[in-house]
C-alpha positions as CSV (number, residue, x, y, z in Angstrom):
1,M,139.1,140.8,60.6
2,F,141.6,140.8,63.5
3,D,142.0,137.6,65.6
4,V,141.8,138.4,69.0
5,A,142.2,134.9,69.6
6,V,145.5,134.0,67.7
7,F,147.0,137.6,68.9
8,G,146.2,136.3,72.7
9,S,147.6,132.6,71.7
10,L,150.8,134.1,69.8
11,F,151.6,136.9,72.8
12,L,151.0,134.3,75.4
13,T,153.3,132.2,74.7
14,L,155.7,134.8,73.4
15,F,155.4,136.5,76.8
16,V,156.6,132.2,78.8
17,I,159.1,132.2,75.8
18,M,160.8,135.5,76.6
19,D,159.9,136.0,80.2
20,P,160.9,139.7,80.9
21,P,160.3,139.3,84.7
22,G,163.4,136.8,84.3
23,I,165.4,139.0,81.4
24,T,165.9,142.2,84.4
25,P,168.2,140.9,86.5
26,I,170.6,139.4,83.0
27,F,170.0,142.8,81.5
28,L,171.2,144.6,85.0
29,G,174.0,141.9,84.9
30,L,175.3,143.1,81.2
31,T,174.5,145.9,81.7
32,S,175.4,146.6,85.1
33,G,178.7,149.6,85.3
34,R,178.0,151.2,82.1
35,P,176.3,155.0,82.0
36,A,172.3,155.5,82.4
37,K,172.4,156.6,79.0
38,V,173.6,154.4,77.8
39,Q,172.2,151.2,79.2
40,R,168.6,152.9,77.7
41,R,170.0,152.9,75.0
42,M,170.9,149.4,74.6
43,A,167.9,147.9,75.9
44,G,166.5,149.4,72.9
45,Q,168.9,148.0,70.3
46,A,168.0,145.1,72.4
47,A,164.9,144.8,72.1
48,A,165.3,146.6,67.8
49,V,167.7,143.6,67.6
50,A,165.3,140.9,68.8
51,F,161.7,142.3,66.7
52,G,164.2,142.5,63.6
53,V,165.7,138.2,64.1
54,I,162.1,137.3,64.8
55,A,160.6,138.8,62.0
56,V,163.6,137.8,59.8
57,F,162.8,134.5,61.1
58,G,159.1,135.0,60.8
59,I,158.5,135.9,56.6
60,G,161.7,133.5,55.5
61,G,162.8,131.5,58.1
62,Q,161.4,127.9,57.8
63,Q,163.7,128.4,53.9
64,I,166.5,130.2,55.7
65,L,167.4,127.1,58.3
66,D,166.6,124.4,55.6
67,Y,168.5,126.8,52.8
68,L,171.0,126.4,55.3
69,H,170.7,122.7,56.7
70,V,170.0,123.3,60.0
71,S,167.8,122.1,61.6
72,V,165.8,123.8,65.1
73,P,167.8,120.8,67.9
74,A,171.2,122.3,66.0
75,L,169.9,126.3,66.7
76,M,169.3,125.2,69.8
77,I,172.2,124.2,71.3
78,A,174.5,126.3,69.0
79,G,172.5,129.2,71.1
80,G,172.6,127.8,74.1
81,L,176.7,127.5,73.8
82,L,176.8,131.6,72.7
83,L,174.5,132.6,76.3
84,L,176.6,129.4,78.2
85,L,180.3,131.8,77.2
86,I,178.8,134.9,78.6
87,A,177.4,133.2,81.6
88,L,181.5,132.3,82.6
89,D,182.2,135.5,81.7
90,L,179.9,137.2,84.3
91,L,180.6,134.8,87.1
92,T,183.7,135.4,86.6
93,G,184.0,138.9,86.6
94,K,184.9,139.8,83.1
95,N,182.3,141.9,81.3
96,D,183.4,144.5,85.0
97,E,184.7,147.0,82.7
98,P,183.2,147.5,79.3
99,T,184.2,148.8,76.2
100,Q,182.2,151.2,73.6
101,T,182.2,147.9,72.1
102,K,180.9,145.6,74.4
103,D,178.5,148.1,74.7
104,V,177.0,147.1,71.2
105,N,178.3,143.7,71.4
106,V,175.9,142.9,74.5
107,A,172.7,144.6,73.1
108,L,173.2,142.2,70.2
109,V,175.2,139.4,72.2
110,P,173.3,138.1,74.2
111,L,170.9,139.7,75.0
112,G,169.1,140.1,71.4
113,M,169.6,136.8,70.5
114,P,170.5,133.7,71.2
115,L,168.3,135.5,74.8
116,L,165.2,137.3,73.5
117,A,165.8,136.0,70.0
118,G,166.5,132.8,71.4
119,P,165.3,129.1,69.4
120,G,162.1,128.9,71.8
121,A,160.4,132.3,69.9
122,I,161.8,131.9,66.7
123,V,159.8,128.6,66.1
124,S,156.6,129.5,67.8
125,V,157.1,132.5,65.2
126,I,157.1,130.4,62.6
127,L,154.6,128.2,62.9
128,A,152.3,130.8,64.2
129,V,153.3,132.6,60.8
130,Q,152.1,129.6,58.6
131,H,149.1,129.1,60.5
132,A,147.6,132.4,60.0
133,R,144.8,132.2,57.8
134,G,143.7,135.6,55.7
135,I,144.7,138.9,56.1
136,G,143.0,138.8,59.7
137,D,145.3,135.9,60.9
138,Q,148.7,137.7,59.8
139,V,148.0,140.8,61.3
140,A,147.3,139.7,64.7
141,V,150.1,137.9,64.4
142,W,152.3,140.8,64.0
143,T,150.7,143.2,65.7
144,A,151.6,140.1,68.8
145,I,154.6,140.0,68.1
146,A,155.2,143.6,67.8
147,A,153.1,143.9,71.2
148,M,155.4,142.2,73.0
149,H,158.5,143.3,72.0
150,G,157.1,146.5,73.5
151,V,157.0,144.6,76.9
152,L,160.5,143.6,76.1
153,W,161.8,147.3,75.8
154,V,159.7,149.0,78.8
155,T,159.9,146.2,81.3
156,M,164.6,146.5,80.2
157,R,164.7,150.2,80.0
158,Y,162.8,150.8,83.6
159,S,164.6,148.1,85.3
160,L,167.3,150.0,86.1
161,L,165.6,152.1,88.7
162,I,166.4,149.2,90.5
163,I,170.0,150.0,90.1
164,R,169.3,153.1,91.9
165,V,168.1,151.3,95.3
166,I,170.2,148.4,95.2
167,K,173.9,150.2,94.2
168,E,177.1,149.0,93.4
169,G,177.5,145.8,95.8
170,G,173.8,145.1,94.5
171,V,175.4,145.1,91.3
172,V,177.5,142.2,92.1
173,L,175.0,139.7,93.2
174,V,172.7,140.6,90.8
175,T,175.6,140.2,87.9
176,R,177.0,136.9,89.8
177,L,173.1,135.7,90.0
178,S,172.6,136.9,86.0
179,G,175.3,134.4,85.5
180,M,174.1,131.3,87.5
181,M,170.7,131.7,85.6
182,L,172.1,132.4,82.1
183,S,174.6,129.3,82.9
184,A,171.3,127.4,83.5
185,I,169.3,129.2,81.4
186,A,172.1,127.5,77.9
187,V,172.1,123.9,79.7
188,Q,169.0,123.7,79.7
189,Q,168.7,125.0,76.9
190,I,171.6,122.2,74.9
191,I,170.0,119.2,77.4
192,N,166.7,119.7,75.3
193,G,168.7,120.7,72.0
194,V,170.4,117.2,72.2
195,I,167.4,115.7,73.5
196,Q,165.4,117.0,69.7
197,V,168.5,115.6,67.9
198,A,168.1,111.8,69.5
199,H,164.0,111.6,69.0
200,T,165.2,112.3,65.3
201,A,168.0,110.1,64.6
C-alpha cells in the first residue's frame, strides 16, 4: 500500500535540499544568452540528468561508494570544488558567449550534477531506499523522487519568462548574483565535507 508519510517526508526533504526557487536565478545565469528553445531544452536535460543520477545512486549508491572507496564527505568536497569553478566563470563573465558544447555541458554540469543531484540529495535518497520496507514504501520513495524532479523541470522551464521582463541588463545582474550564490553554496559544501572528515578522523 502506498505510504503517504514516506512520500511526504522524502519529497519535503528533497525540496529543501534541491531548492527549486533558489535554483531559478542560477539557472537563468547559466543559460543566459541562449535562444529560448535551447534554454527550454536545457531545463529538461538538467532535470533528466539529475533524475538519472539520483536513480542510479538510489538503486546501488552505497555499493558504488564502497566499491570506489569514496566517502560521502569526499563527495561533498569534490562537488563543492566543481561548483566553485563554475561560480568563478559566472563572476568573471566567461559564460557570456557560450558555444553549443557549453550548452550541453551546463545542462549536465553543474545544473544536473552536482547542483541538483548533489551529495545531500544523493545521501537522502540512499537512506530512504535503504529504510523502505515493502513495495508500498518503495513506490512512495520513487514517486517522491519523480515528483520532485517534475517540480524542478517546471520551475526551470517557466523561470524563462522572467528573462522577458528583466531584459539584457537584468540578465547580466542575475548572472553575477548567481555566481555569488553559487560560490557561497560551494564554500559551504566544502566546509561541511571538511567538518565531517574531521569528525570521522
